[in-house]
Structure formats: structure tokens, C-alpha cells
N, C-alpha and C positions, 0 to 999 in steps of 0.2 A: 674569732678569735683574733683581734688588729693590735699585735704588739712588735716593737723595735725596738732594737738594742742596738747603738753604734759607740764605737772607739773612734775617733779622730782628731782630727787638728782643723781649728778654725781658719778660713782661708783669708777674712778680713778680720777688721778692730767691729764687734758687734756694735750699733750705734742704738738707742733707745727714742724711740717713739710714741705717741700718743695717739688713739683712736679720737673719732669725735664726744666719746661719753667719757675722756680723759685716762683711760683706762693704760696704762703702756704695757709695748711690748716690743719684742725684738723679730729683725729678720734675719738669718745668716747662714753663710753653710759651712760643712767642716770636708775634708777631703778623706775618703776611706779606700785607706790599700784592698785591692784585690790579693786573695791569699796566694796567689801564680804568678810565675811569672810573665812576660809575654813574649814574641819572639826573637824579639832584641835582647833580652835577657832581664829587663829592666822591670819595674810595677810599674801596672796602671791603677789608676785612683777613680773612684766615684767622688762625684761631686752634690751631695745631698743637700737639701733645703731646707732649714730644721724654725721654726716658729715658737718662738715665748712669752710667755706673759705674766704681768703683773709683777709679785715680788724676785721671781725667778727671774725675769728678761733685766729687772734692777740688779740684779749680783751679777751676771752674768756681763753684761755691759760695763761694771763696776773692776771685775776679777780677770778679766780672760781680754786676749788682743789677739791677732793673727800670728799661726802658727802655735797656738797653744793647745795642746791635749784634753781634750774632754771627754769624757762619757755620756752618750744620751738615753734616754726609756720611753720611748714615746709612742704614740700610735700614728698609721699613715692618714693621712686626709686628703681627698684630691676637691676638685673646683674648676670650674670654669669663667670665661668672661671674654668677649668681646674687646678684640684690640679698635687702634687706633683707624684702619680701616674694613672694621666692621665682619673679619675673622675670630671664628668661635675659636680661646685658645685653652686647651686646657693645662691644669698645674696639679703636681704632686707635693707635699710636704709631709714632715714628720711634726707634728703638733707635742710639743717635750709637755711630759708629763713630769719627769724627772733627772737629774744630772749631775755629775762626781766628777770633783777635777779629782783630775789623774796624775798632776804632777805637782812638787812642793812649789810656791810661790818662787824662789830661785834657780829651779829648773824652768817652771813657765818663761821667765825672762831672759832666759838662754835654751829658746826649746831648740834651735837650729845648730848646733853647736857640734854634737855629735852622731844627729841624724838629719837624712832629710829630712823638710819639711812637711812630709807626707808621711812620712817612715813609723805608721804606732808601733808596729812591731818589734821594733828594734828603741824601741826611747828606754828611758829610764821610768819604773811606775813605783817613785819610793812616794811614802804619804808624805804630806805637805808636814814643812818645817813647823817644831814647836815656838821656835824660835824668833817668830814674828809676833810682835802684839796685835793685839785685839781691835786697834784702831786702826790697823791697817788689812788686818783679815779676820775676821769675825769666827772666820770657821778652823783658823787653827785650831783649838781643841777638840774638834771632834773626832779627828785620828784618817782615816784614807780617803771620804766619802762625805758628802752631805747631800741628804734628800731632802726635797722640798715640796711637800706635796699642796695642792694646788687649795683643798676643803680645808687645810689648817689656817691659811692663810688670810680666808675670805673672815 
């Protein structure tokens, strides 16, 4: 079984890109706090690379920004490439299967106000606000999460 579930905050605004076959995708990373304190009493975070494809990539790029909280479900995928000096480099990414909005739109825009940018354990887990118009947020009436299956989008 190869299954990954993460909750974290985006470390940068995701950018939409396209393959040579014009398939949209985005690569971004999220900061996930470790569940224990370090020797200084603070929290360390792991920075996890995520890859999203097609409509999921477009939605993430349209509705998420740096510091916004997101829940990710996917699978680990490894790869390798030769760098410009001919050295073999290895990669580990989470290939996204589904994602969930964790914060309302108002909370997403104020992500760092009450919690540190990477402190998902103390963040507000409220459902998306229903006062957001469909033009602004097409998922406003779906409740607290949205799952988009790639098979559904094809």
C-alpha cells in the first residue's frame, strides 16, 4: 500500500505549468509540523514536495496562496535524473490524488494572524463560509472539503 495523508501550509504561491502535451500541473511544497518539540522547545517542520495534475492543479493555483492550509491525500513517487554535472539525483514527491480545503476563504487570507505560518495544530479548522459567491469560490456549498478524483475529470 502506498498512501500518504498530510495537513500543512503552502510554502509559496503555486504556479500552473503545462507539459509538452498541454496537460496542466503544479509542483509546490507544504510545511508539516512535527508532533513534538525540539531541544529548544520549538517545533520543527518537514517540507514535503507535492505534484498535482489537471483540474486539481488549476483549482489549487486559483484558490491557494502562500501560508494557506491544505489537506493532501496521495501516494509517494520516486524518481531520478542527472544534474548538469552528470551526478545522479533522486527525488521523492507526493503525487496528489485528492485535496481538501481546511480553512474558510476569510481564514485563508488571514492565515498567519493567530498561528505561526507552519503551525497547523493550532489553526482554525472551520468549514468554508457560505457567504462566498459561486463566482469567487465554486466549492462554497460543498461543506468542509472537496475531493476531486482524476478519473472523474477525464
